[in-house]
C-alpha positions as CSV (number, residue, x, y, z in Angstrom):
1,M,-17.6,6.2,-4.5
2,T,-15.5,7.2,-7.5
3,R,-12.7,5.2,-9.0
4,M,-10.2,7.9,-8.1
5,F,-11.2,7.7,-4.5
6,V,-10.8,4.0,-4.4
7,V,-7.4,4.3,-6.1
8,S,-6.3,7.0,-3.7
9,L,-7.5,4.9,-0.8
10,L,-5.4,2.0,-2.1
11,S,-2.4,4.2,-2.4
12,A,-2.8,5.3,1.1
13,T,-3.4,2.0,2.7
14,L,-1.5,-0.5,0.6
15,F,1.5,1.0,-1.1
16,L,3.4,1.5,2.1
17,S,7.2,1.9,1.9
18,P,8.8,-1.4,0.9
19,T,12.5,-2.3,1.3
20,N,14.5,-5.5,1.9
21,L,17.0,-4.7,4.7
22,A,16.7,-8.3,5.7
23,A,15.2,-11.2,3.8
24,A,11.8,-10.9,5.6
25,D,11.6,-7.1,5.6
26,R,9.3,-5.5,3.1
27,V,8.9,-2.1,4.7
28,Q,11.3,0.3,6.3
29,A,10.3,3.3,8.4
30,G,11.0,6.7,6.7
31,Q,9.8,9.1,4.1
32,W,8.5,7.7,0.8
33,E,7.2,9.1,-2.5
34,S,4.7,7.3,-4.6
35,K,3.6,8.0,-8.2
36,M,0.1,6.8,-9.1
37,T,-1.2,6.7,-12.6
38,L,-4.8,5.8,-13.6
39,G,-5.2,5.2,-17.3
40,T,-3.7,8.0,-19.4
41,G,-4.3,10.6,-16.7
42,K,-1.6,12.8,-15.1
43,P,0.4,10.9,-12.5
44,M,-0.3,11.9,-8.9
45,L,2.7,12.2,-6.6
46,T,2.4,11.7,-2.8
47,K,5.0,11.9,0.0
48,Y,4.3,10.2,3.3
49,C,6.2,8.9,6.3
50,I,6.0,5.4,7.7
51,T,6.5,5.0,11.4
52,A,8.6,2.2,13.0
53,A,5.4,0.7,14.4
54,D,3.7,0.6,10.9
55,A,6.8,-0.9,9.4
56,T,6.8,-3.6,12.0
57,S,3.2,-4.5,11.2
58,M,3.8,-4.4,7.4
59,N,6.8,-6.7,7.9
60,G,4.9,-9.2,10.0
61,D,3.4,-12.5,9.1
62,L,0.1,-12.8,7.1
63,A,-2.1,-12.5,10.2
64,T,-0.2,-9.4,11.4
65,L,-0.3,-7.8,8.0
66,R,-4.0,-8.5,7.5
67,K,-4.9,-7.0,10.9
68,Y,-2.9,-3.9,10.1
69,L,-4.6,-3.5,6.7
70,E,-8.1,-4.1,8.2
71,E,-7.6,-1.5,11.0
72,S,-5.9,1.2,8.8
73,T,-8.5,0.7,6.0
74,A,-11.4,1.0,8.5
75,A,-9.9,4.1,10.0
76,S,-9.0,5.9,6.8
77,T,-12.4,5.2,5.2
78,K,-14.5,5.5,8.4
79,G,-15.7,2.0,7.8
80,V,-16.8,2.4,4.2
81,C,-14.2,0.0,2.8
82,T,-13.2,-3.5,4.1
83,V,-10.4,-5.8,3.3
84,K,-11.7,-8.9,1.6
85,N,-8.5,-10.9,1.0
86,V,-4.8,-10.7,1.7
87,T,-2.1,-13.0,0.4
88,L,1.6,-12.8,1.1
89,T,4.3,-14.6,-0.8
90,A,8.0,-13.6,-0.3
91,N,8.2,-10.0,-1.7
92,R,4.7,-9.8,-3.1
93,T,1.3,-8.9,-1.6
94,V,-2.1,-9.2,-3.1
95,V,-4.9,-7.3,-1.4
96,T,-8.5,-7.0,-2.3
97,L,-10.6,-4.2,-0.9
98,V,-14.4,-3.7,-1.2
99,C,-15.7,-0.1,-1.0
100,N,-19.5,0.0,-1.4
101,K,-20.0,-2.0,-4.6
102,N,-16.5,-1.5,-5.9
103,E,-14.0,-4.3,-5.5
104,V,-10.3,-3.7,-6.3
105,T,-7.4,-6.1,-6.2
106,N,-3.8,-4.8,-5.9
107,T,-0.6,-6.7,-6.5
108,T,2.5,-5.1,-5.0
109,T,6.1,-6.3,-5.6
110,Y,8.9,-5.0,-3.4
111,H,12.5,-4.4,-4.7
112,G,14.7,-3.0,-1.9
113,D,14.1,0.7,-1.6
114,R,11.3,0.8,-4.2
115,Y,8.1,-1.0,-5.1
116,E,5.6,-1.3,-8.0
117,S,1.9,-2.1,-7.8
118,T,-0.8,-2.8,-10.3
119,S,-4.5,-2.7,-9.6
120,S,-7.5,-4.5,-11.2
121,N,-9.0,-1.1,-12.0
122,G,-6.0,-0.1,-14.2
123,A,-4.0,2.0,-11.7
124,T,-0.3,1.6,-11.4
125,V,1.8,2.8,-8.5
126,S,5.5,3.0,-8.1
127,G,7.2,4.1,-4.9
128,K,10.7,4.8,-3.6
129,R,12.2,5.5,-0.2
130,L,13.6,9.1,0.1
131,G,15.2,8.7,3.5
132,S,14.3,9.6,7.0
133,C,11.1,11.5,7.8
134,P,11.5,15.3,8.2
135,K,11.5,16.5,11.7
């Protein structure tokens, strides 16, 4: 599996729409845009919608978040990747994924309607909420 695939996977499963509407909320449903950069390469922009159900799971306690990440990672990678570790502290998550022989740890910090993330493989991701999902 290539580094770019692992980075793209992490973007899809881990960098989900953060916001702090209330002290415990890290994620808000809606349309988001993320910008991922790997090394000196050209940034990749992605737009995606987060459902209310996904937001509820992402805002849950550690067990709820871990279950959500395990299920979404297994589904999006057809079982190739697994979640090795998840930690949750206030507005920060640290998640380690293993895909074949590649292990990548991501640290994401949430700031209202935006977030930033760094990865052990050198990738950086920043995201912002754009508003409601298009109908």
